[in-house]
N, C-alpha and C positions, 0 to 999 in steps of 0.2 A: 174434914173436909174431903171430898172425892177426888179423883183424878180428873183435871180439866184438859181436854185436848182440842187442838186446831190444825188445820193444814192450809197450805196454799201452793199454786204452782208459779214457778218463777222462770224467767228467760235466761237461765245460766245452768251449766253443769254443776254437779255436786261439789266439785273441789273448789269452785269459785264461791258458792254459797258458804262452804265450811270457811274459807279464808276470811270470808266477812264476819261470820258468827264466832270465830275463835280469835279475831283481832280485838281483844276485850277493851284495850286501851281506848280504842275508837269509839266506844258504846255511847259515851256522853254526846258525841255529835250527831248520831242518828236515833237514840233510843231515850225516849223521855223517863224521867225518874231516877236516872242514874248521874250521880255526881262524879263518880270515878270508880275504876276497877283497878286495884294493885295485884300484879301477877307476882305471887310470892315464890312459886315453884314450877319448873317446867319439865316436860319428859326429854327423852333422848331426841325426839323429832321437834323440840321446840313448842310443843303444844302445852298449854297451861295445865297444871295439876293441882295446885292449890292457889286461891285467889281470896282477896278480900274486897268485898263490894261496899260501896259508900251510896246509899239510895235516899229516895224520899217517895213514901207511899202511904195513902189514906191519912194524910196529915202528920205524919211522923218522918223523922230522920233517923236512920239506923245504919249499922254497920254488921255485916255479917260474913263469914268466911265459908266458902264452898270448896269441895274436892271434886276435881274432873276424873272421870274414867272414859275410856275409849272401847266399848265392847265390840265394836265393828269399824270397818275402814271409814265408812260414811256416816258415822253416828257418834254422838257423845252424850254423856250425862253428867250431871252433878248432883251432890248430896251435901246437906248442911253439916258444917263442923261445928260452928258456934255462931251465935247471934244474940243481940240485945232484944228482939222483939219475936224471932221466930222459933218455933219448936221443931218444924219440920220444913225442909224445902228440898224436894225431889223434882229434878228437872230432866227431861231427855228430849234429844232432837235426833231425828232420822231423816237423811236426804236420799232421794232416789232419782237418778238420771233416767229420764224417759228417751224412748227412742228418736224424738225430734230435737233432742238437744235442751229441752225444757227440764226442771227438776221439781219434784214434790217434796216440800219440806212439812214435816210433822213435828209439831211440838207438845209435850205433855208436862204437866206439873201438879204437884200436890203441895198445899202449904198447910202449916199450922202454926198458930200465933198464940203468944204467952198471955192473953186476955180473952175474956168470953166475948164472941162475936156469933150471931146465928150463922150457920153454915152456908144458907143460902146467899148471904150477903158477902161472905168470903169467897165463895164460888163465883159470884158475879165479878168481884174484883179481879180474880184469878183469870177468869175469861176474858175479861177487859184487857188485862196484861198481855194475855197470849195474842189475842186478836191485834193489840196495838204493835206488837213485836213483829208479827208476820206482815202487817201493812208496811211497817218501817223497813222491814228486810226487802220487800218487793220494791220499794222507792229505791233503796240503796243498790239493788241489783240493776234496775233500770238506769240509774245514773251512770253505772259502768258501761253500758251497752253503748 
């Protein structure tokens, strides 16, 4: 599968957006397909570094562990540690605050699964997931306003 990317502009500063995106325990309340996320380890700033996700996707339930990294102040990424169904799960998020107080959020992900599936179908599901997350994020930000 190739890298799938999507962006959206939201009415919040980067810090607010990152607060929402890094509050993993709240994901099931606003992000479909996620039953729960367990934070196993955090860094010295309280940000998640190792998590276990319990999800539903493409007719399957799965659990996978991902490790978070923070390459820049207003960005994070995570990579697969282990999974029942995935062979690859690379995700990145970058948030840029604009002069007008809005922020552009850019998400990218690359997935690999343990069974055969045409790449175009996997890409379609990945793009749907990115777009769904961006739409839900915008709604979550708007609720805070």
